[in-house]
C-alpha positions in Angstrom: -0.1 0.0 0.0 1.4 3.4 -0.8 0.0 6.4 1.3 0.3 10.0 -0.1 -0.6 13.1 1.9 -1.3 16.8 0.7 -2.6 19.7 2.5 -4.8 21.9 -0.1 -5.4 25.4 0.7 -8.9 25.3 0.4 -11.4 22.4 1.6 -13.9 23.2 -1.2 -11.1 22.5 -3.8 -10.3 19.1 -2.3 -13.9 18.1 -1.8 -15.0 19.3 -5.1 -12.2 17.3 -7.1 -13.9 13.9 -5.5 -17.5 15.0 -5.9 -16.9 15.8 -9.7 -15.6 12.2 -10.1 -18.9 11.1 -8.4 -20.8 12.9 -10.8 -19.0 11.4 -13.8 -19.3 8.1 -12.6 -15.7 7.6 -11.9 -16.0 7.6 -8.1 -18.4 6.9 -5.3 -18.6 8.1 -1.8 -18.0 5.1 0.5 -18.3 6.6 4.1 -18.7 9.8 5.9 -17.5 9.5 9.4 -18.7 12.2 11.9 -21.6 13.1 9.9 -25.2 12.4 10.9 -26.0 10.8 7.5 -24.4 8.2 5.1 -22.1 9.6 2.5 -24.7 8.9 -0.4 -27.4 10.7 1.4 -25.4 13.9 1.7 -25.2 16.7 -1.1 -22.0 18.6 -1.8 -22.7 21.6 0.5 -23.7 19.3 3.5 -20.4 17.5 3.5 -18.6 20.9 3.1 -20.4 22.6 5.9 -19.4 19.9 8.4 -15.8 20.3 7.6 -15.9 24.1 7.5 -17.7 23.9 11.1 -14.6 22.8 12.4 -12.3 25.2 10.2 -14.1 28.2 11.6 -13.1 27.5 14.9 -9.4 28.4 14.2 -8.9 31.6 12.1 -5.1 31.7 12.5 -4.4 28.2 10.9 -2.9 28.5 7.3 -3.6 24.8 6.4 -6.8 23.3 7.5 -7.3 20.5 5.1 -5.9 16.8 4.9 -6.2 15.3 1.7 -4.8 11.5 1.5 -5.0 8.9 -1.1 -4.3 5.3 -0.4 -3.1 3.2 -3.3 -3.2 -0.5 -3.4 -1.5 -3.0 -5.8 -3.6 -4.0 -9.3 -3.5 -7.7 -8.0 -5.6 -6.7 -4.6 -9.4 -7.1 -4.9 -10.8 -5.2 -2.0 -14.3 -5.0 -1.1 -16.1 -1.6 -0.3 -16.2 -2.9 3.4 -12.5 -3.6 3.7 -11.5 -0.3 2.1 -13.7 1.6 4.8 -11.9 -0.4 7.4 -8.7 0.3 6.1 -9.5 3.9 6.1 -10.9 4.0 9.5 -7.7 2.5 11.0 -5.4 4.5 8.9 -7.1 7.8 10.2 -6.7 6.6 13.8 -3.3 5.6 13.6 -2.0 9.0 12.3 -4.3 11.0 14.7 -7.4 11.8 13.0 -9.6 9.1 14.2 -12.2 11.8 16.0 -12.1 14.0 13.0 -14.9 14.3 10.5 -13.8 12.9 7.1 -15.1 11.4 3.8 -14.0 8.2 2.1 -14.1 8.2 -1.8 -13.2 5.1 -4.1 -12.0 6.0 -7.3 -12.3 3.9 -10.3 -10.3 5.6 -13.0 -7.1 4.3 -12.9 -5.5 0.7 -13.2 -5.0 0.1 -9.6 -7.5 0.2 -6.7 -7.2 3.3 -4.7 -9.1 5.5 -2.0 -9.2 9.2 -1.2 -9.9 10.7 2.2 -10.8 14.4 3.0 -10.8 15.6 6.5 -9.8 18.8 8.5 -6.8 19.5 10.8 -9.0 21.5 13.2 -10.4 19.7 16.2 -13.9 20.4 17.7 -12.1 22.6 20.4 -10.3 25.0 17.7 -6.9 23.5 18.1 -4.8 22.3 15.1 -3.4 18.7 14.7 0.1 18.8 14.3 1.0 17.6 10.9 4.7 18.1 10.8 6.4 15.2 9.3 3.2 13.2 9.6 3.9 11.5 6.3 7.4 10.4 7.4 6.3 9.2 10.8 2.8 8.6 11.5 1.8 7.8 8.1 4.8 5.5 7.5 4.1 3.3 10.6 0.4 3.1 9.8 1.2 1.8 6.6 3.3 -0.9 7.6 0.8 -2.2 10.3 -2.0 -2.1 8.0 0.0 -4.1 5.3 0.7 -6.6 7.8 -2.7 -6.7 9.4 -4.5 -7.0 6.0 -1.9 -8.8 4.2 -1.4 -6.1 1.6 1.3 -5.9 -0.7 4.2 -3.8 0.7 5.1 -0.2 -0.8 8.8 -1.2 -0.8 8.0 -4.4 -3.2 5.8 -2.2 -5.4 8.5 0.3 -5.9 11.1 -2.7 -6.5 8.7 -4.1 -9.0 8.3 -0.8 -11.0 12.0 -0.3 -10.9 13.3 -3.5 -12.1 10.7 -5.0 -14.0 9.0 -3.6 -17.4 5.6 -5.1 -16.4 3.0 -2.6 -15.6 -0.5 -2.5 -15.2 -2.9 -2.8 -18.4 -3.5 0.4 -20.2 -6.5 0.9 -22.3 -6.6 3.0 -25.3 -7.8 6.4 -24.9 -11.3 7.1 -26.5 -12.5 10.7 -26.7 -15.3 11.3 -24.4 -15.1 8.1 -22.4 -12.8 9.5 -19.7 -12.0 13.1 -18.9 -9.2 14.0 -21.2 -6.5 15.0 -18.8 -7.0 11.8 -16.8 -7.0 9.5 -19.9 -3.8 11.1 -21.1 -2.3 11.3 -17.6 -2.9 7.4 -17.1 -1.2 6.4 -20.6 1.5 8.9 -20.6 2.4 8.0 -17.1 2.9 4.2 -17.9 4.8 4.9 -21.1 7.1 7.6 -19.9 8.3 5.9 -16.8 8.2 2.2 -18.3 9.1 2.2 -22.1 12.9 2.7 -23.3 13.1 5.0 -26.3 16.0 7.1 -27.9 14.0 10.1 -29.7 10.7 11.7 -29.6 9.3 9.8 -32.7 10.0 6.6 -30.8 8.2 8.0 -27.8 5.4 8.9 -29.9 5.1 5.5 -31.5 4.6 3.9 -28.0 1.9 6.3 -27.3 -0.1 6.1 -30.6 -1.0 2.5 -29.8 -3.2 4.0 -26.9 -4.2 7.1 -29.3 -2.0 9.8 -27.5 0.7 11.8 -29.0 3.2 14.2 -27.6 3.3 17.4 -29.8 5.7 20.3 -29.9 3.7 22.2 -32.1 4.5 24.0 -35.5 8.1 24.8 -35.9 7.6 28.6 -35.9 5.1 28.6 -33.0 5.5 29.7 -29.5 5.5 26.1 -28.0 7.9 24.9 -30.4 10.3 27.9 -29.8 10.1 27.7 -26.2 10.8 24.1 -25.9 7.3 23.2 -24.9 5.5 19.9 -25.1 1.6 19.2 -25.0 -0.2 15.9 -25.1 -3.2 15.2 -27.5 -5.9 12.5 -28.0 -6.0 10.8 -31.3 -9.2 9.5 -33.0 -9.5 6.3 -35.1 -8.0 8.1 -38.1 -5.0 9.3 -36.1 -6.2 12.9 -36.0 -5.6 15.1 -33.0 -8.9 15.7 -31.2 -9.9 17.5 -27.8 -8.0 20.1 -25.8 -4.2 19.9 -25.5 -2.8 19.2 -22.2 0.8 20.6 -20.9 3.4 18.3 -20.2 4.2 20.2 -16.9 0.5 19.7 -15.7 0.9 15.9 -15.7 1.9 14.2 -12.3 4.9 12.6 -14.0 6.2 15.6 -15.7 7.0 14.2 -19.0 8.4 17.5 -20.3 10.6 17.7 -23.4 13.7 18.4 -21.2 13.0 15.2 -19.3 12.5 13.3 -22.4 15.8 14.2 -23.8 17.7 13.4 -20.6 16.5 9.9 -20.9 17.3 9.2 -24.7 21.1 8.2 -24.0 20.5 6.0 -21.2 17.5 4.3 -22.8 19.4 3.5 -26.0 22.2 1.4 -24.1 19.5 0.1 -21.8 17.5 -1.6 -24.5 20.3 -3.3 -26.4 20.2 -6.6 -24.9 16.6 -6.7 -26.5 17.4 -6.1 -29.9 18.2 -9.8 -30.8 14.7 -10.8 -29.3 12.9 -8.5 -31.5 14.8 -9.5 -34.5 13.9 -13.2 -33.9 10.1 -12.1 -33.7 10.3 -10.3 -37.1 12.2 -13.3 -38.7 9.5 -15.7 -37.8 6.7 -13.6 -39.2 8.4 -12.7 -42.4 8.0 -15.8 -44.4 4.2 -15.7 -43.8 3.8 -12.1 -45.0 3.4 -10.7 -48.8 3.4 -6.9 -47.7 4.1 -4.8 -45.0 0.4 -4.6 -43.9 0.5 -8.2 -43.4 3.6 -8.2 -41.7 2.4 -5.6 -39.2 -0.8 -7.8 -38.3 1.3 -10.8 -38.0 3.7 -9.0 -35.4 0.8 -8.0 -33.4 0.5 -11.6 -32.3 3.8 -11.4 -30.9 2.6 -8.3 -28.9 4.6 -6.0 -31.2 3.1 -2.8 -32.2 4.5 -1.8 -35.8 4.2 1.9 -37.0 4.7 2.4 -40.5 5.6 5.8 -41.8 4.2 7.0 -45.3 4.5 9.7 -47.5 1.6 11.7 -49.3 1.9 9.1 -52.2 1.4 6.1 -49.9 4.8 4.8 -50.1 6.5 3.6 -46.8 9.8 5.2 -46.1 10.3 4.5 -42.3 9.1 2.0 -39.6 9.3 1.8 -35.9 8.8 -1.3 -33.6 7.3 -1.2 -30.2 8.0 -4.7 -28.4 5.3 -4.5 -25.5 7.1 -7.5 -23.8 10.2 -5.8 -23.2 8.8 -2.2 -23.3 11.6 -1.3 -25.9 11.0 0.8 -29.0 13.4 0.7 -31.8 13.6 2.5 -35.1 13.9 0.0 -38.0 17.7 0.8 -39.1 18.6 0.4 -35.6 18.1 -3.4 -35.9 20.0 -3.4 -39.0 19.1 -2.5 -42.9 17.1 -5.5 -43.5 14.7 -4.4 -40.8 14.0 -1.1 -42.4 11.2 -0.2 -44.6 13.2 -0.5 -47.6 15.0 -3.6 -46.4 11.7 -5.3 -45.5 10.2 -4.4 -49.0 13.0 -6.1 -50.8 12.7 -9.1 -48.8 9.1 -9.4 -49.2 9.5 -9.1 -52.9 11.7 -11.8 -53.0 9.5 -14.2 -51.1 6.0 -13.0 -52.8 5.7 -16.4 -54.7 6.6 -17.1 -58.1 10.1 -15.4 -58.5 11.9 -17.8 -56.4 9.9 -20.9 -57.4 8.5 -21.1 -53.9 5.1 -22.8 -53.3 2.3 -20.2 -52.6 1.2 -22.1 -49.5 4.6 -21.9 -48.0 4.3 -18.2 -48.2 0.9 -17.6 -46.8 -1.3 -20.6 -45.9 -4.3 -18.1 -45.1 -4.5 -16.7 -48.9 -5.9 -19.7 -50.6 -8.1 -17.7 -52.9 -5.0 -15.7 -53.8 -3.1 -18.8 -54.6 -5.9 -20.3 -56.7 -5.8 -17.1 -58.7 -2.2 -17.4 -59.4 -2.3 -20.9 -60.5 -5.3 -20.1 -62.9 -3.4 -17.3 -64.3 -0.1 -19.3 -64.4 -2.2 -22.2 -66.6 -3.4 -19.3 -68.9 -0.3 -17.9 -69.7 1.2 -21.5 -70.5 -1.5 -22.1 -73.0 -1.3 -18.6 -74.4 2.7 -19.4 -74.8 2.1 -22.8 -76.3 -0.5 -21.4 -78.8 2.0 -18.6 -79.8 4.8 -21.5 -80.2 2.6 -23.5 -82.6 2.0 -20.6 -84.7 5.6 -19.9 -84.9 6.4 -23.2 -86.0 3.8 -23.2 -88.7 5.2 -19.7 -89.8 8.7 -21.3 -89.8 7.9 -24.3 -91.6 6.0 -22.2 -94.6 9.0 -19.6 -95.0 11.8 -22.4 -94.7 14.4 -22.3 -97.5 14.5 -26.1 -97.3 11.1 -26.3 -98.4 11.0 -23.6 -101.1 14.5 -23.9 -102.7 13.2 -25.8 -105.7 10.9 -23.1 -107.0 13.5 -20.4 -106.7 16.1 -19.7 -109.2 19.7 -20.6 -108.4 20.9 -17.3 -108.7 18.6 -15.8 -106.1 19.2 -18.5 -103.4 21.5 -17.0 -100.7 24.6 -18.7 -100.4 25.5 -20.3 -97.1 28.6 -18.9 -95.6 31.2 -21.2 -94.6 32.0 -21.3 -90.9 35.5 -20.2 -90.1 37.4 -22.6 -88.2 38.9 -21.5 -84.7 42.4 -21.7 -84.8 44.4 -21.7 -81.7 47.7 -20.2 -81.7 49.7 -22.7 -79.5 53.2 -21.4 -78.9 
């Protein structure tokens, strides 16, 4: 379990953040401790009024609001009752057990987590000391709760994130399904922290499979000139849609400067996985006749392939995203034969008849195409046979041997004597 504590300046802001999620169906209010009614029976103003009642008792305090998020491992399937118990025990252990607080369960991320909103002002007007509460009281409470409820330890989660490329499943962003910023934040956070890329195009290749793109703006524009970066959603046609989100506003801070700092380290870190990706491509090549078929076959190997084409539809570049190793490679980085031009040359040599290969050995799934090729071949052979017969008839009619008796001798073309090859032997 990972606990995060913040102290918003305004109680209304913290409460409004959670209530908006409830209105959009992305969260639910599980409990209201210190209230006269259940959480689902209270409206926004009733929830706020109870917290503000305490806050009004202390005019001197600058920070009066406590906002906690308790995050659990994706493998943990906790019931609402268990989440309420954990929240109650946690608040008691950090000294907020007697305070009024609200518990919200959020359902807009790949892992289960709850948010708790409370006040730091007691009913007698005194303020709870929150200095180093995260380092001391919260850490001790976390460890005790992990043992009591047999939760995945925070240290294990951090080690797993640092040492393993495996991450929680990320869904493709669909415009309008989730709030734009939240949808982008979930995807960018996963790709930025877990994938290994050495350039912005490679980074964007990994993002594109989730319908997100990092955009520097036009070259002459303000964003580009200032070294800025925004993130946009993409529709099914790959077109930008929705409002742009600044990189600096996202929690993982995936700015252009931070991206560029990772390029060199990522380039060397991904080297051990090059041979694995080459083997996946080599396994699919004999069964593909073009780049589109190769792209589809590579998806069965958990490899997303981005083919770059010009305005005429010709492929000039290719990028591979190996979702098993979380490594991104430009085609030429794997070798010339794995670039767009190299692949097209290999596919031309193995497209069927040029090398005398059987069509079934190339693509067993294209039986109809193979049948058409056979019929075409037979038709060509028949046509060639007919032309050969015609040529024999013409040769027979025009042959000098058949006609020389009716032609005067003076008009007959004399045969040229063949010169004997003389070898000069010395």
